[in-house]
N, C-alpha and C positions, 0 to 999 in steps of 0.2 A: 945663976938663974937670970933669965931675961924675961921681962914683962912683954907678952905678945897679945895684942888686941886685933880687932877685925881689920883695922886699917893697915897695920903692919903686915897682917897675913896677906892682905890684898897686894900690898906692895911687894911682898916676897914672891907670891905666885902670879902676880900680875892679873888677878881676878877681882871683879866688883861684887863682893859678898854683901848680903843683907843681914841685918841683925835678927835675932829670934823674935824680938818684939815686932819688928816689921813683918816678919814671917807670920806670926800669929795674927797680926792685924790684917794682913793680906788674906789670910785663910778665912778669917771671920767675914771680911768683905765678900769674898767669893761665895761663901756659904750663904750669906745674906742675899747676895744678888741671885744666886741659884734658887733660893727660897722664894724670892719675889717673882722670878720667872716662872717657877712652878705654880705659885699661886695665880699669876696672870694666866698661865696656860689653863689652869683649872677654871678660872673665871671665863676665859674665852671658850673653853669647851662647853661650859654650862650655857653661855650666851649663844654659842653656835647651835647647841641642841634646842634652845628656846627658839632661835631664829628658824632653825630647820622645821620645827613643828609649826611655828607661826606661818612660815612660807608655804609649807605643805597645806595647811588649812586654807591659806589665802588662795593658793593655786587651785585647790579643789573647789573653793567657793567661787573663785573667778571663772573656773571652767564650767561649773554648773550654771552660773549666771550668764556666761557667754553662750553656752548651749541653749539656754532658755531664750535669750535674746535672739539667737540665730533661728530657733524654731518660730518665735514670734515674727521675725523678719520674713522668714520663708512663707509663713501663712499669710502675712500681709501682702507679700509680692504675689503669691498664688491667687489671693482674692482679687488683687488689681489685674492680674493676668486674665482671670475669668471675666471681670468687668470689661476689660479691653476687648477680649475675644467676642463677648456678647455684643458690644457696641459695634465692633468691626463686622460681625455677622449681620447685624441689622443694616449697616451701611452697604455691605455687599448685596444683600437682598434688595435694598432700595435701588441700588445701581442696576441690578439685573432687571428689575421692573421697568426702570427708566430706559434701559437699553431696548426692552420690548416695545416701549412707546416709540423709541427712535426708529426701530424697524418698521413699526406700523406707519409712522409718518413718511419714511422713505418709500414704503410700498404704495402709500396713498399718492405721493408725488409722482411716482413712476406710473401708477394707474391713471392718474388724471392727465399728467403732461404727456406721458408716453402712449397712452391708449385712448382715453376719452377725447382729448383734443384732436388727435389724429382722426378718430371716428367722425367727430363733428366737422372737421375740415373736409374729410372725404364726402360726407353727406352734402355739405354745401357745394362742393365741386360737382358731384353727381347731379344735384338739382339745378345747377347752371346749364346742364345739358337738356333741360326742358326746352320745348320749341314754341315759337309763336306766342299766342296769348297765355299759354300755360307758364311762361317764364314770369311769374307774378310773385310779388313780395307778400306771401300769405302768412297764416298763423304758424305754419311749420317753420318757416324761415325765422320768424320772430322768436319762437321758442328755442330754436337751435342757437341763435345768437345770445339769448338770455342764458342758456346753459353754458355757453362758452365764457361769457362775462362772469358768471358765477364761479366757474372753475378757476379763472384768473384770480378772482378775489380769494377763493379758498386756498389756492396755491400760495398766495402771499401770507395768509394766516398760518399755513403749515410751515412755511419758512421761519416765521416768528416763533412758533411752537418748537421747531427744531433747535433754534438758538437757545431758547429757555431750557430745553432738555439738556443740551450739551453743557450749558453753564452750570446747571444743577449737578450734572454728573462730574464735572471738573471740581466743583466744591467738595462733593462727597469723596472723590478720589484723593483729594488733598488730605482730608482727615483720615482716610484709610491708610494713606502713606505714613502720616504722623503716628497713628495708632500702631501700625506695623513696626515702625522703628522703635517705638516705646516698648512694644511687646517683645521684640527681639532683644532689646537691652535688658528687660526684666528677666527673660528666660536665661540670658547670659549670666545675670546676677544669681539666679537660682542655681545654675550649674556651678558657679563659684562657691556659693554657700554649701552646696552638696560636697564639693571637693574639700572645703574647710571642715565639714563634719567628719570626713574620713581621715583628717590629719590628726596625729598625736605626737607626743614628745619623742616617740621611738622611730618615727618614719620621716622626720624632717632633717634637712641638712644644717648642721651647726655652722657651716661656713657662711650661711646667710647673715650671721651676726657681724661678719667682717665688712659688710657693705651697709653703711648707715643711710645711704641716699637712694635705696631701691624703690621707695614709695614716697608719695607726697600725701600729706593729710588731706582728707576730703574737705572741700570748701562749701558744699551745698548742705544746707540744714535739712533736718527731717521734715520740717514744715514745708520748705520749698519743694522737697521731693514728693511729698504727699500731694501738695497743691498742683504740681506739674501735671500729673496724670488726671487729677480731678478736673483741671481746666480743659485738657484735651477732650476727655469724655463728655464733659458738660457742653463744650462748644460743638462737638460732633453731634450730640443728641439734639442740640438746639437747631442746627442746620437740618438734621433729619426730620424733626417735628415740624419745623417751618416749611420744609419742602414737600411734605406729604400732601398738603392741600393742592399742590401743583398737579399731582396725578388726577385728583378729582376734577380740577380745572381742565386738564387734558381730555379726560373722558367726556366732560360736558361739551367742550369745543368739538371734539371728533364726532360725538353723537349729533350735535347741531349741524355740522357739515354734512354728515351722512343723511340726516333727515332732509336738508335742503336739496342735496343732490338727488336723492330718491324722488322727492316731490317734483323737482324740475324735470327729471328723466321721465316721470309719469306724465307730466304735462306735454313733453315732446312726443312721447309715444301716443298719447291721446290725440294730439294735433295730427300726427301721421295717420292714425286710424280714421279720424273724421275726414281728413283729406282724401284718403283712399276710398272711403264711402262716397264722397262727392264725385270722385272720378268714376266709380262704378255706376252711380246713379246717372251721371251725364252720359257715360258710354251706353248704358241701357237705353236711355232716351234717344240718343243718336242712332243706335241700331234700329229702334222702332221707327224713328223718323226716316231712316234710310229705306227700310222695308216699305213704308207707306209711300215714300217718294218714288221708288222704283215701280211700285204698283200704279201710282199716278202717271208715271211716264208711259207705262204700258197702256193705261186707259186712254191717255191723250193720243198715243200712237194709233189706237183703234179708232178713236174719233176722227183723227186726220185721214185714216184710210176710208172711213165712211164718208167724210166730206169730199174726198177725191172722187169717190164713186158718185156721190150726189151731184157734184159739179159736172162730172162726165155725162151723167144722165141728163141734166138740165141743158148742158151745151148741145147734146144730141137733139133735144126737143127744140132748142133755140135754132139749131141748124135746119131742123125740119120746118120751123116757122119761116125762117129766112128763105128757104127754098121755095115754099109755097108762095110767099110774097113775091119772090123773084119770078116765079112762073106766072103769076097773075099780072105782072107788068107786061107780059107779052099779049095781053088781050087787046082787041082792036076796036076802034070806034067807040061807040057808046058803051060797049061792054067794059071799057076801062073806067069803071065807075068806083066810087068810094062807098061800097056797100057795107052792110052789117058784118059780112065775113071779113072784109078788109079791116074794119075797125077791130074786130075780135082778134084777128091775127096780130095787128099792131099792139093791142093790149097784152096779148100773150108774149110777144117779143119783149115788151117793156118789163112785164112781170118776170120773165125768165132771166133777162139781163140783170134785173134787180136781185133776183135770188142768187144768180151766179156770183155777182159782186159781193153780196152778203156772205155767201159761203166761202168765197176766196178770202175775204177779210177775216172771217172767223178761222179759216184754216191757217192764215198767216199768224193770227194770234195764237192758235194752237201750236203751231211750229215754234213760235217764240216761247210759249209756255213750256213745251217739251225741252227746248234748249236750256231754259232756266232751270227746269227740274233736273236735267242732267248735270248742270253746273252745281246745283244744290247737292246732288248725290256726290259729285266730285269733292265739293267742300266738306260734306259730311265724312267722306272717306279720309280726307286730310285731317279733319278734326279727330276722327277715330284713331288715326295713326298717332297724332299728337297726344291724345289722351292715353292711348295704350302705352306710349313711350313714357309719359309722366307716371302712369300707374306702375309700370315696371320699375322705374327709378325709386318711387316712394315705397311701394309694397314689397319689392324684391331686393333691390340693391341696397337701399338705405336700411331696410329692416334687417338684412343680413349683417350690415355694418354695426347696427345698434346692438346686436348680440354680443359683440366684443366687450361691451361696457358691463362691468359688474361692480357697482359701488359697494356692495356688501362685502367685498373682499377685504376692506379695511375697517 
């Protein structure tokens, strides 16, 4: 009999066998390890169930909180959008009103510079066509020049108003642009929040988790965000409120300009009216004077004719007296005496010669008077032509030109 142990057995079969003790110990270790793993698995399962429940509750709570915060944010953005739209609407309305003033100012400039000044220049040019003494620097001329100077001054004021209107419009448009940009951004944010509300765990791409750098955390605080819109709206409202008195100022200025222009235009029209009345009065007097002068010419002509006849008659008597005296010179002797008849004939000759000379002098004066009366008639005709020309210029041509002016158009 030989004694065989494990080592000898191993040596015989060339295997590395363990002892039963080792085997039992190893089995106990495996059982213990498995038990520990099983207990660990149970603990992990319980912990996982707890975490699952806790995570589910947290997710639901977070989702509800996020949904609430999203609704709050949406309402906040919508409120700010309404405020922006309201402020923007007020600014647009104010810009529209200012554009109306700008059009009024442009029309006024066109009316004054394009029409009124042309009318005044044409009236002054036409009145330079007056003749002789009618080319006078009268009240009409003075009022036309005053009106022109007034228009120049008002034109300068209108340009200043135009600059102020454009400056105010530019300010308002700047805020309109800023509000428009802010409104667009907020509407974009509303669209994004709406998209986020439609998202859930079932319709998102899980692959998004693979990219950790797809977004950057926001750096603007809620206070800054809220203050940004508040500052824009407040600044826009301040410009709007501060600018509204400008329209009242524009109205006041335009009304004052209108009143001054209408008043001066009335002064010009009155000066034309009075001047026309003066022309008509002078023309009427000249016509009356012409009629009387022509009548006087005819009377003087009749007188001259009578004088000619009277002179002819007296010259005939004078010739008779001379003939008698000549015949009496042929008396002879003592008969050639200076008797009473001789003296009477000599007195008659002297008287007749005196009468003829007086009549000739008077006829010469009458002829000169007739010449002067005819010259007066000619001068009156010239004056009537001059006055009629001036009347036509002021009453017809200039009055027709003045109809082109309508200061009420602005």
